[in-house]
BALOLO-447360 format. One record per residue (C-alpha): residue number from 1; residue in three letters; x negated, y, z negated. Coordinates in nm, 2 decimals. Layout:
BEGIN
<r num="NUM" residu="ALA" X="X" Y="Y" Z="Z"/>
...
END
This chain:
BEGIN
<r num="1" residu="MET" X="-1.05" Y="-0.79" Z="-0.66"/>
<r num="2" residu="SER" X="-0.69" Y="-0.77" Z="-0.56"/>
<r num="3" residu="THR" X="-0.58" Y="-0.67" Z="-0.21"/>
<r num="4" residu="ALA" X="-0.41" Y="-0.37" Z="-0.35"/>
<r num="5" residu="HIS" X="-0.73" Y="-0.25" Z="-0.52"/>
<r num="6" residu="ALA" X="-0.92" Y="-0.31" Z="-0.20"/>
<r num="7" residu="LEU" X="-0.66" Y="-0.12" Z="0.00"/>
<r num="8" residu="ALA" X="-0.67" Y="0.18" Z="-0.24"/>
<r num="9" residu="LEU" X="-1.05" Y="0.20" Z="-0.22"/>
<r num="10" residu="ILE" X="-1.04" Y="0.19" Z="0.16"/>
<r num="11" residu="ALA" X="-0.76" Y="0.45" Z="0.18"/>
<r num="12" residu="LEU" X="-0.95" Y="0.68" Z="-0.06"/>
<r num="13" residu="GLY" X="-1.26" Y="0.65" Z="0.15"/>
<r num="14" residu="LEU" X="-1.09" Y="0.76" Z="0.48"/>
<r num="15" residu="PRO" X="-1.21" Y="1.08" Z="0.63"/>
<r num="16" residu="ALA" X="-0.99" Y="1.39" Z="0.57"/>
<r num="17" residu="GLU" X="-0.84" Y="1.38" Z="0.91"/>
<r num="18" residu="ARG" X="-0.69" Y="1.04" Z="0.84"/>
<r num="19" residu="ALA" X="-0.58" Y="1.12" Z="0.48"/>
<r num="20" residu="VAL" X="-0.30" Y="0.90" Z="0.36"/>
<r num="21" residu="GLU" X="0.01" Y="1.04" Z="0.19"/>
<r num="22" residu="PRO" X="0.04" Y="0.91" Z="-0.17"/>
<r num="23" residu="GLY" X="0.40" Y="0.80" Z="-0.11"/>
<r num="24" residu="ASP" X="0.29" Y="0.59" Z="0.19"/>
<r num="25" residu="LEU" X="0.00" Y="0.44" Z="0.00"/>
<r num="26" residu="SER" X="0.23" Y="0.35" Z="-0.29"/>
<r num="27" residu="LEU" X="0.46" Y="0.15" Z="-0.06"/>
<r num="28" residu="ALA" X="0.16" Y="-0.02" Z="0.10"/>
<r num="29" residu="LEU" X="0.01" Y="-0.11" Z="-0.24"/>
<r num="30" residu="ALA" X="0.34" Y="-0.27" Z="-0.34"/>
<r num="31" residu="GLY" X="0.32" Y="-0.46" Z="-0.01"/>
<r num="32" residu="ALA" X="-0.04" Y="-0.57" Z="-0.09"/>
<r num="33" residu="GLU" X="0.08" Y="-0.69" Z="-0.43"/>
<r num="34" residu="ALA" X="0.36" Y="-0.89" Z="-0.27"/>
<r num="35" residu="ALA" X="0.11" Y="-1.05" Z="-0.03"/>
<r num="36" residu="ASP" X="-0.12" Y="-1.16" Z="-0.31"/>
<r num="37" residu="LEU" X="0.17" Y="-1.30" Z="-0.51"/>
<r num="38" residu="LEU" X="0.27" Y="-1.50" Z="-0.20"/>
<r num="39" residu="ALA" X="-0.08" Y="-1.62" Z="-0.16"/>
<r num="40" residu="ASP" X="-0.11" Y="-1.75" Z="-0.52"/>
<r num="41" residu="GLY" X="0.23" Y="-1.91" Z="-0.52"/>
<r num="42" residu="ARG" X="0.39" Y="-1.68" Z="-0.77"/>
<r num="43" residu="LEU" X="0.64" Y="-1.55" Z="-0.51"/>
<r num="44" residu="SER" X="0.83" Y="-1.70" Z="-0.21"/>
<r num="45" residu="LEU" X="1.09" Y="-1.55" Z="0.02"/>
<r num="46" residu="ASP" X="1.43" Y="-1.67" Z="0.13"/>
<r num="47" residu="GLY" X="1.47" Y="-1.46" Z="0.43"/>
<r num="48" residu="ASP" X="1.39" Y="-1.12" Z="0.29"/>
<r num="49" residu="GLY" X="1.50" Y="-1.22" Z="-0.06"/>
<r num="50" residu="MET" X="1.23" Y="-1.24" Z="-0.32"/>
<r num="51" residu="MET" X="1.21" Y="-1.56" Z="-0.53"/>
<r num="52" residu="PRO" X="0.97" Y="-1.55" Z="-0.82"/>
<r num="53" residu="GLY" X="0.78" Y="-1.87" Z="-0.89"/>
<r num="54" residu="ASP" X="0.59" Y="-1.98" Z="-1.20"/>
<r num="55" residu="GLY" X="0.26" Y="-1.83" Z="-1.28"/>
<r num="56" residu="THR" X="0.02" Y="-1.75" Z="-1.56"/>
<r num="57" residu="ALA" X="-0.15" Y="-1.42" Z="-1.63"/>
<r num="58" residu="SER" X="-0.45" Y="-1.34" Z="-1.42"/>
<r num="59" residu="ASP" X="-0.73" Y="-1.09" Z="-1.46"/>
<r num="60" residu="GLU" X="-0.55" Y="-0.83" Z="-1.25"/>
<r num="61" residu="ARG" X="-0.33" Y="-0.63" Z="-1.49"/>
<r num="62" residu="LEU" X="-0.14" Y="-0.44" Z="-1.22"/>
<r num="63" residu="LEU" X="-0.08" Y="-0.75" Z="-1.02"/>
<r num="64" residu="ASP" X="0.06" Y="-0.92" Z="-1.33"/>
<r num="65" residu="GLU" X="0.28" Y="-0.62" Z="-1.38"/>
<r num="66" residu="ALA" X="0.41" Y="-0.66" Z="-1.03"/>
<r num="67" residu="PHE" X="0.49" Y="-1.03" Z="-1.09"/>
<r num="68" residu="ALA" X="0.67" Y="-0.94" Z="-1.42"/>
<r num="69" residu="SER" X="0.88" Y="-0.68" Z="-1.23"/>
<r num="70" residu="LEU" X="1.03" Y="-0.93" Z="-0.99"/>
<r num="71" residu="VAL" X="1.41" Y="-0.98" Z="-1.04"/>
<r num="72" residu="ARG" X="1.47" Y="-1.33" Z="-1.18"/>
<r num="73" residu="HIS" X="1.84" Y="-1.36" Z="-1.14"/>
<r num="74" residu="PRO" X="2.08" Y="-1.35" Z="-0.84"/>
<r num="75" residu="PRO" X="2.14" Y="-1.16" Z="-0.63"/>
<r num="76" residu="ARG" X="1.79" Y="-1.18" Z="-0.48"/>
<r num="77" residu="GLU" X="1.62" Y="-0.84" Z="-0.44"/>
<r num="78" residu="THR" X="1.51" Y="-0.77" Z="-0.09"/>
<r num="79" residu="VAL" X="1.15" Y="-0.70" Z="-0.01"/>
<r num="80" residu="GLU" X="1.22" Y="-0.34" Z="0.10"/>
<r num="81" residu="HIS" X="1.42" Y="-0.26" Z="-0.21"/>
<r num="82" residu="TRP" X="1.14" Y="-0.39" Z="-0.43"/>
<r num="83" residu="LEU" X="0.88" Y="-0.19" Z="-0.24"/>
<r num="84" residu="TRP" X="1.07" Y="0.13" Z="-0.32"/>
<r num="85" residu="ARG" X="1.12" Y="0.03" Z="-0.69"/>
<r num="86" residu="ARG" X="0.77" Y="-0.10" Z="-0.75"/>
<r num="87" residu="GLY" X="0.60" Y="0.16" Z="-0.54"/>
<r num="88" residu="GLN" X="0.72" Y="0.45" Z="-0.74"/>
<r num="89" residu="GLY" X="0.40" Y="0.63" Z="-0.86"/>
<r num="90" residu="LEU" X="0.19" Y="0.32" Z="-0.77"/>
<r num="91" residu="ALA" X="-0.09" Y="0.50" Z="-0.59"/>
<r num="92" residu="ALA" X="-0.16" Y="0.71" Z="-0.90"/>
<r num="93" residu="ALA" X="-0.16" Y="0.39" Z="-1.12"/>
<r num="94" residu="TYR" X="-0.42" Y="0.24" Z="-0.89"/>
<r num="95" residu="VAL" X="-0.63" Y="0.55" Z="-0.87"/>
<r num="96" residu="ASP" X="-0.63" Y="0.57" Z="-1.25"/>
<r num="97" residu="ASP" X="-0.72" Y="0.20" Z="-1.28"/>
<r num="98" residu="LEU" X="-1.01" Y="0.24" Z="-1.03"/>
<r num="99" residu="ARG" X="-1.13" Y="0.56" Z="-1.20"/>
<r num="100" residu="ARG" X="-1.14" Y="0.39" Z="-1.54"/>
<r num="101" residu="ALA" X="-1.34" Y="0.10" Z="-1.39"/>
<r num="102" residu="GLY" X="-1.60" Y="0.36" Z="-1.27"/>
<r num="103" residu="LEU" X="-1.52" Y="0.28" Z="-0.90"/>
<r num="104" residu="LEU" X="-1.42" Y="0.64" Z="-0.81"/>
<r num="105" residu="ILE" X="-1.63" Y="0.96" Z="-0.83"/>
<r num="106" residu="ARG" X="-1.59" Y="1.32" Z="-0.76"/>
<r num="107" residu="PRO" X="-1.64" Y="1.39" Z="-0.39"/>
<r num="108" residu="GLN" X="-1.96" Y="1.58" Z="-0.29"/>
<r num="109" residu="GLY" X="-1.81" Y="1.74" Z="0.02"/>
<r num="110" residu="HIS" X="-1.49" Y="1.92" Z="0.10"/>
<r num="111" residu="GLY" X="-1.15" Y="1.79" Z="0.19"/>
<r num="112" residu="PRO" X="-0.98" Y="1.53" Z="-0.03"/>
<r num="113" residu="ARG" X="-0.94" Y="1.18" Z="0.11"/>
<r num="114" residu="LEU" X="-0.60" Y="1.12" Z="-0.05"/>
<r num="115" residu="ARG" X="-0.39" Y="1.43" Z="-0.07"/>
<r num="116" residu="SER" X="-0.37" Y="1.57" Z="-0.42"/>
<r num="117" residu="ALA" X="-0.66" Y="1.34" Z="-0.51"/>
<r num="118" residu="GLU" X="-1.00" Y="1.46" Z="-0.62"/>
<r num="119" residu="LEU" X="-1.18" Y="1.13" Z="-0.62"/>
<r num="120" residu="GLU" X="-1.35" Y="0.91" Z="-0.37"/>
<r num="121" residu="PRO" X="-1.50" Y="0.56" Z="-0.38"/>
<r num="122" residu="ALA" X="-1.84" Y="0.52" Z="-0.54"/>
<r num="123" residu="ASP" X="-2.10" Y="0.32" Z="-0.35"/>
<r num="124" residu="SER" X="-2.02" Y="0.00" Z="-0.55"/>
<r num="125" residu="PRO" X="-2.02" Y="-0.37" Z="-0.47"/>
<r num="126" residu="GLN" X="-1.64" Y="-0.37" Z="-0.49"/>
<r num="127" residu="TYR" X="-1.61" Y="-0.09" Z="-0.23"/>
<r num="128" residu="ARG" X="-1.86" Y="-0.27" Z="0.00"/>
<r num="129" residu="ALA" X="-1.67" Y="-0.60" Z="-0.05"/>
<r num="130" residu="ALA" X="-1.34" Y="-0.42" Z="0.04"/>
<r num="131" residu="ARG" X="-1.49" Y="-0.28" Z="0.36"/>
<r num="132" residu="GLU" X="-1.64" Y="-0.62" Z="0.45"/>
<r num="133" residu="ARG" X="-1.30" Y="-0.78" Z="0.41"/>
<r num="134" residu="LEU" X="-1.15" Y="-0.53" Z="0.65"/>
<r num="135" residu="ALA" X="-1.44" Y="-0.57" Z="0.90"/>
<r num="136" residu="ALA" X="-1.40" Y="-0.95" Z="0.88"/>
<r num="137" residu="GLY" X="-1.04" Y="-0.91" Z="1.00"/>
<r num="138" residu="ASP" X="-0.85" Y="-0.96" Z="0.67"/>
<r num="139" residu="VAL" X="-0.49" Y="-0.98" Z="0.80"/>
<r num="140" residu="VAL" X="-0.32" Y="-0.80" Z="0.51"/>
<r num="141" residu="LEU" X="-0.57" Y="-0.52" Z="0.48"/>
<r num="142" residu="ALA" X="-0.59" Y="-0.46" Z="0.85"/>
<r num="143" residu="GLY" X="-0.21" Y="-0.47" Z="0.89"/>
<r num="144" residu="LEU" X="-0.14" Y="-0.23" Z="0.60"/>
<r num="145" residu="LEU" X="-0.41" Y="0.01" Z="0.70"/>
<r num="146" residu="ALA" X="-0.28" Y="0.02" Z="1.05"/>
<r num="147" residu="LEU" X="0.07" Y="0.11" Z="0.91"/>
<r num="148" residu="LEU" X="-0.08" Y="0.39" Z="0.69"/>
<r num="149" residu="THR" X="-0.29" Y="0.54" Z="0.97"/>
<r num="150" residu="ALA" X="-0.04" Y="0.51" Z="1.25"/>
<r num="151" residu="ASP" X="-0.29" Y="0.28" Z="1.44"/>
<r num="152" residu="GLU" X="-0.11" Y="0.20" Z="1.76"/>
<r num="153" residu="ARG" X="-0.37" Y="-0.05" Z="1.89"/>
<r num="154" residu="GLU" X="-0.23" Y="-0.39" Z="1.98"/>
<r num="155" residu="PRO" X="-0.34" Y="-0.65" Z="1.72"/>
<r num="156" residu="ASP" X="-0.57" Y="-0.93" Z="1.84"/>
<r num="157" residu="SER" X="-0.37" Y="-1.24" Z="1.93"/>
<r num="158" residu="ASP" X="-0.57" Y="-1.46" Z="1.69"/>
<r num="159" residu="VAL" X="-0.49" Y="-1.22" Z="1.41"/>
<r num="160" residu="SER" X="-0.12" Y="-1.21" Z="1.50"/>
<r num="161" residu="SER" X="-0.10" Y="-1.59" Z="1.48"/>
<r num="162" residu="ALA" X="-0.23" Y="-1.59" Z="1.13"/>
<r num="163" residu="TYR" X="0.08" Y="-1.41" Z="0.99"/>
<r num="164" residu="ASP" X="0.32" Y="-1.66" Z="0.84"/>
<r num="165" residu="ASP" X="0.69" Y="-1.58" Z="0.82"/>
<r num="166" residu="ALA" X="0.69" Y="-1.45" Z="0.46"/>
<r num="167" residu="LEU" X="0.38" Y="-1.22" Z="0.51"/>
<r num="168" residu="SER" X="0.53" Y="-1.09" Z="0.84"/>
<r num="169" residu="THR" X="0.85" Y="-1.00" Z="0.65"/>
<r num="170" residu="VAL" X="0.65" Y="-0.81" Z="0.39"/>
<r num="171" residu="LEU" X="0.44" Y="-0.62" Z="0.64"/>
<r num="172" residu="ALA" X="0.75" Y="-0.54" Z="0.85"/>
<r num="173" residu="SER" X="0.93" Y="-0.41" Z="0.53"/>
<r num="174" residu="VAL" X="0.63" Y="-0.19" Z="0.45"/>
<r num="175" residu="GLY" X="0.64" Y="-0.05" Z="0.80"/>
<r num="176" residu="ASP" X="1.01" Y="0.02" Z="0.78"/>
<r num="177" residu="ALA" X="0.97" Y="0.19" Z="0.44"/>
<r num="178" residu="VAL" X="0.68" Y="0.41" Z="0.55"/>
<r num="179" residu="ALA" X="0.87" Y="0.51" Z="0.86"/>
<r num="180" residu="GLU" X="1.17" Y="0.60" Z="0.65"/>
<r num="181" residu="LEU" X="0.96" Y="0.81" Z="0.41"/>
<r num="182" residu="GLU" X="0.81" Y="0.99" Z="0.71"/>
<r num="183" residu="ALA" X="1.15" Y="1.06" Z="0.85"/>
<r num="184" residu="VAL" X="1.26" Y="1.21" Z="0.51"/>
<r num="185" residu="ARG" X="0.95" Y="1.43" Z="0.51"/>
<r num="186" residu="LEU" X="1.02" Y="1.55" Z="0.86"/>
<r num="187" residu="HIS" X="1.38" Y="1.63" Z="0.78"/>
<r num="188" residu="ARG" X="1.28" Y="1.82" Z="0.47"/>
<r num="189" residu="GLY" X="1.03" Y="2.01" Z="0.68"/>
<r num="190" residu="VAL" X="1.30" Y="2.11" Z="0.93"/>
<r num="191" residu="GLU" X="1.53" Y="2.22" Z="0.65"/>
<r num="192" residu="ASP" X="1.25" Y="2.43" Z="0.48"/>
<r num="193" residu="ALA" X="1.17" Y="2.59" Z="0.81"/>
<r num="194" residu="ALA" X="1.54" Y="2.68" Z="0.88"/>
<r num="195" residu="PHE" X="1.57" Y="2.82" Z="0.52"/>
<r num="196" residu="ASP" X="1.26" Y="3.04" Z="0.58"/>
<r num="197" residu="ASN" X="1.40" Y="3.16" Z="0.91"/>
<r num="198" residu="ILE" X="1.73" Y="3.27" Z="0.75"/>
<r num="199" residu="TRP" X="1.54" Y="3.48" Z="0.49"/>
<r num="200" residu="ARG" X="1.32" Y="3.63" Z="0.76"/>
<r num="201" residu="GLY" X="1.63" Y="3.75" Z="0.93"/>
END
């Protein structure tokens, strides 16, 4: 199972008070795809420029789509630019993929895990494997989930040393993009509140 699928399952399984915004999750899923492409040698970075490598099709359709979407001619696309481009609607694509695989079910209780979502992870081997990866200290899963849930705990030094330069660049770019999206949401909230106050007189 790809890192992005594992991340989507974990995010959908979070309690309501830690619900993840779909836009944030989309950016993080694109980051997870980039991390997997780095791991299997289909992607390398020159600074923050993305350099596609050679690769054959895998059994992960969405990851193959991510690889196919990489820009293959100069100028090199930056990681953050690619996150915004690739991430558009990506959370919904992963939710649909997991749903069709039978890995998501209708929640029994109240309060959706992912806003606007009406599905949660089934008790499947894949969901248990994703949680085990996280519990075992998977660097990418832990790093991306911390960005999504505003986890301010200091990372363990052993975990920090496991980040190589390219992966650090990807995770930092996801963090910047998520922060930028949150700033946009806050700005829109202020504008909406001001508009309401005008009409209230």
